[in-house]
N, C-alpha and C positions, 0 to 999 in steps of 0.2 A: 504493499499499499504506499509506504513512504517513498519507495523508489519511484512509483508511478506518478506521485504528486510531485516529487522533485523534477522528473523529467519534463512535465508539464511547465514548470516555472523556469527551468534551465535546461531545456533539451540538449542533449549532447550527442545524439545519434541520428542520422539520417531517417527521416520518416519513410522513405522508400525502401531501403534495404538494411537499415539498422546499423550501417557503417558509422564509426566515430566520425564527427566533423560537422555538428550543427544541424540546421534544418533540412538541407538538401545537399548531398555529397556531389562531388564532380561527376561521377558516373551517372547518377540519376539526373543531374542538371543537363547532361548531354542528350539523355532520352527526351527530356521536355523540349529540346531544341530542334528536334527533328523535322521533317518536312510535313509533318501532318498526314491524316488520312481522309478521304472524302466520305461523307455519310449520305446515303440515299433518303431524300426527303423531298422538299419542293425547291425553295431558293438553295443557293449554296450553303452547306454546312460542313465544317471542317473540325476534326478532333485531333488532339495530339497524338492519340493512339488507342488501342484496344484496352478495355478495362480488365487488365490482368497485371500480374507481377507487381513491379516497383511503381507503375503509375497507379494501379489500383490501391496500393498501400498509401500513396500520397493523397489521393482522393479522400480515402476513409480518415486518414489522420487529420486532414484539413477540416472535413465535414463533421466527423463524428468524435474525435478523440481530442478535441481542444487544442490543436497545433494552429493557432490562429496566425502564428508567424509565417506559415506557408502561403498566406494570401498574396505576399508580394511575389515571391518566385513563380507561383502558379500564374498570377495575373501577368507578369512579364513575359511568361511563356506564351500565354494567349495573345499578348500584344505582338509577339513576334509572328504568330501564325496569321494573325490579321494583316499585318504589314506585307507578308509573303504572298497573300491571296487577293487582296483588294488594293485598288488605287484610289484614293479618295478625290472626289470633285468638289468637295465642299465639307462643312461640318458634319461629324458623325456623332450619334448618340449610341452608347454601349448600354443596352437595357437588360438588367438581369431578370432571368425568370424567377418570380418569387417563391419562396418557401412557404408553407403554411404557418400561420401564427403560432400554432402549437409546436411545430418543429423549431421555429426560432427561439421561443421560449425555453424549450428543453436543452438547446445547445448554447443558448446564452448569446447568440449572434447569428446574423444572415451571412452564411460563408460565400454564397454567390455574389452577394452585393459587394463585400469587401474585395473579392477577387476582381469584380468588375472595376471598381475603383482603381485598383493597382493597374489593371491593363489599360485604362484611360490615361492615367498618369504617365505611364511608359511610352504610350503613342504621342502624348504631347512633347515628351522629351526628343522625339524624332520629327517633330514638325507637324503632326497631325492636329487638325482642330477637333479633338475628341473630347468628350466628357461622359461621365457616368450619369445615366438619368434612370433612377428607380421609380418609373412611373405605373408599374403594374401592381395591382392589388387583387387579393381574392375578395369576391362579392357573395360568395355561397361556400358552403361546406363541401369538401370532396373527401374521397375515401383514400386510404393509404394505396399507392399504385403497386406496391410489391405483391406479386402474385396474379396480377392482372394481365390478361391477354391484349392484343393490340385493340381490338374492337371495344373492349370494356374499358381500356385506359382512355380512348376517344370519348366514350360515352360519359365516363366519370369526370372529365375535365370540360366537356362542352359548356361554354357559356360561363365558365368559372372566373374569368379574370376581367377586370375593368381598368380603363386608363385614367389616371387621377389628375393629369396635368396636360396642357395643350402640347400636341406633337404634330399638328398638321404640316405636312410636306417634309418632315424631318426624315433624313436618312438614318436608318436604324440597323444595328447589328445586335442580335440577341446573344446573351451569355449564359451558359449553364454548366453544370458539372458533368453530368453523365447523360447520353441521349440513349435511349433503347428503341422505342417505335416512333419517336418524334411528336407523340401526342401533346406533350407539354409545349414543345416549340410551335406547334400548329395553332394551340389555343392563344398563345401569346402573340403570334402573328395575326390571328383573327381580330383580336381586341385593338392592337396597333393600326392594323389596316381600316378598321371601322372608324377609328379616331383621325385618320388621314395621314398616317405615317406611311413611309415607303421602306419596307423590310428588305434589306439587301441580302441578308443570309444570316447565319449564326456560328459562333465558335463554342466549342465545348472541350472539356477535358479528356473525356474518354467515350467511346462508343461500346455498347454492349448489346447482348441479344436476349430475347426471352428464352430461358432454359426450358428443356423438356420437362413437361408436367406443369408448367407455370402458364396454364391457359384457362384461367377461370372465366366463366361466362358472364355477361351483362347481368343476368338474373340474380347471380350470386352476389352482386354488389349490395342487395338488400340485406345480406348477412353481415355486412362489414359495419364497424363503427366509423363514422365519418369523422374527418379531421377538419375543424372548423377554423377559418382565417379569422383575423382581427375584426 
């Protein structure tokens, strides 16, 4: 217990591979700087890599295990991916896909928001007119996405998000941690497009796939306890 608490305060091992050397060792930092992989969605979506190995460990450490210091290296890695795949013609908004209010309270922070802020700061260092714009909010309860199949994920999130500030004609890049079916990105895109924004695409840390046996039907949503937003 004491060792775990001490690591949270003064992390001395890489969150990706447990090697000594701080938040992210040189080897894992090199993995974050790769060319990225395309994700089949609608608009262009790029991920740093597959949700496995060191990248999976980094995502979980940042999101679920209190390693808030990873926001900067992960955000800068996403900024590198953005710069490699897009050429700005004007100002760009980086819009994080929001977590539920319950998840944010449990974790003590919105990990995706922190990462998007770090990414926008890194892009500004390289001359982009970029800023983080957390304009999406949940407007109704949703169920935990874990265990849901593609159709059930879409039904679960349909109409769940709203835009809280004007974004008409703004160029937007969505930011998220992991993409599976693209349901979260699609709902975020719907809300932004209805508010007049132009969604250019999305960047995420990792892509994963629905595992065998993880195909619950839409009807089974009624058996799940909803997670309500703020």
